[in-house]
C-alpha positions in Angstrom: 0.0 0.0 0.0 2.9 2.4 0.7 4.2 1.8 -2.8 0.8 2.5 -4.4 0.5 5.8 -2.5 4.1 6.8 -3.5 3.3 6.0 -7.2 0.2 8.2 -7.1 2.2 11.0 -5.5 4.9 10.8 -8.1 2.3 10.7 -10.9 0.4 13.7 -9.6 3.6 15.7 -9.1 4.8 14.9 -12.6 1.7 16.6 -14.1 3.3 20.0 -13.5 5.6 19.4 -16.5 2.6 19.2 -18.8 1.7 22.9 -18.2 2.2 24.9 -21.4 3.1 28.5 -20.8 1.3 30.9 -23.2 2.7 34.3 -24.1 0.5 37.1 -23.2 -1.6 38.5 -26.0 0.0 41.5 -27.6 -2.2 44.6 -27.9 -2.8 45.9 -31.4 -1.5 49.4 -32.3 -5.0 50.8 -32.5 -6.0 49.4 -29.1 -2.9 51.0 -27.6 -3.7 54.3 -29.3 -7.3 54.0 -28.0 -6.1 53.4 -24.4 -3.8 56.4 -24.7 -6.6 58.6 -26.1 -8.8 57.9 -23.1 -6.4 59.9 -20.9 -6.2 62.9 -23.2 -8.7 65.1 -21.2 -6.3 65.0 -18.3 -3.3 66.3 -20.4 -2.4 69.6 -21.9 -3.4 71.1 -25.2 0.0 70.4 -26.6 -0.3 66.7 -25.7 -3.7 66.5 -27.5 -2.3 68.1 -30.6 0.8 65.8 -30.5 -1.4 62.7 -30.0 -3.6 63.8 -32.9 -0.5 64.1 -35.1 0.8 60.7 -33.9 -2.6 59.2 -34.8 -2.7 60.7 -38.3 0.9 59.5 -38.9 -0.2 56.0 -37.9 -3.2 56.1 -40.1 -1.2 57.3 -43.1 1.1 54.3 -42.7 -1.7 51.8 -41.9 -4.7 52.8 -44.1 -6.6 49.6 -43.2 -6.8 50.7 -39.6 -9.6 53.1 -40.6 -11.7 50.0 -40.5 -10.6 49.0 -37.0 -13.2 49.0 -34.2 -11.1 51.6 -32.2 -10.9 54.1 -35.1 -14.1 56.1 -34.3 -13.7 56.0 -30.5 -10.2 57.4 -30.8 -11.4 60.2 -33.0 -14.2 61.0 -30.5 -11.7 61.0 -27.7 -9.4 63.4 -29.6 -12.2 65.7 -30.5 -13.6 65.8 -27.0 -10.2 66.4 -25.4 -9.5 69.2 -28.0 -12.8 70.8 -27.2 -11.9 71.1 -23.5 -9.0 73.3 -24.6 -11.1 75.3 -27.1 -9.8 73.5 -30.2 -11.8 72.0 -33.0 -9.7 69.1 -34.3 -10.4 67.5 -37.6 -8.7 64.2 -38.5 -7.9 63.6 -42.1 -5.9 60.9 -43.8 -4.3 61.0 -47.2 -2.2 59.1 -49.7 0.8 61.0 -51.0 1.9 60.8 -54.6 5.4 61.9 -55.4 6.2 62.8 -59.0 9.7 63.2 -60.3 9.6 66.4 -62.2 12.9 65.8 -63.9 11.3 63.6 -66.4 10.2 65.4 -69.6 7.4 63.0 -70.7 3.7 63.2 -70.0 2.2 62.4 -66.6 -0.6 59.8 -66.5 -2.0 58.9 -63.2 -4.6 56.2 -63.2 -6.7 55.0 -60.2 
């Protein structure tokens, strides 16, 4: 009986090796921006302006993030924080086209 209880003890102690450690889920950039935007009302006017620029730069580099679930809430947070400091902030995104003007031919841009 002593051997049986020792076998059970060793078997149950050995199960700790079966635990698989999972890496914590990484937050998406838009989720991080959203979390940061929630604190904007407690910051300064310069911080709101800097964050709005940071957000626009991110969107210009990641156009698909305009479809993210956090897109509109971030804009609302920026606009609200800006209004507390008397600003009306408008968020726009754009696609830049650079044309080499050293070329002497015609320019044709098709979309």
